[in-house]
N, C-alpha and C positions, 0 to 999 in steps of 0.2 A: 100369948098375944096381948097387945095393949091397944087402947084406943089411940088413933092417930098413926098407927103402924101401917106400912105398905105391905100388901100381900098379893100373891098371884093365885088365881083359880087354877088348880092342877087337875081336878076331876070333879064329877058330880055323881053322887050315889044313886039317885032316883031319877025317874023321868021328870023333866022340867020343861017349862015353856021355851019357845025359841029365843025369847029375849034374854033368858038366863043362860041357855045353852051357848049362845054366841059369846058369852063372857069367858068361856074356857080359854085359858092362856093369857087372859088380860090381867092387868094389875089395877088394884084399887086400894082404898084406905079404910081401915076398920073404924066404924063410927059408933058402934054400940054392941052390946051382947043381948041375947034373947034366950029365954027358956023355951026349949022346943018340945020337951016331954017331962016326965017326972024326974029325970036325972040328967038330962042332956042340956048343953048350952050351945047355942048357935052364935055365929059371928055375923053381924050386919056389915056389909062392904058397900061403899059408894064408889062409883067409877067416875072418870073424868067428864062424862056426859050427864052427870047428876043422877043416873039410874042407880038404884040400890036394891040389894036383895040379901037374904041371909044364907049362910053356908055352914056346914059342920066344919069343925077345926081341921079334920083330916082331909078336907077338900081344898085346903089352902096351904100355900107355902110362903113363909116369911121372906121378904126381899129387903134390900138395903134400906 
């Protein structure tokens, strides 16, 4: 994945807030990457309403 790429949220691994859960199936844009633990990298996605959150790469699907 690259910054600026469009992605769709296809699943969430853990319990999340309602504001994040309602993004399931929505498309957003990758804005940055985030270290989430000692070896993992998360992807920060911003949606059309300016809301942003981070996701694991396997929770996202690349779109056109």
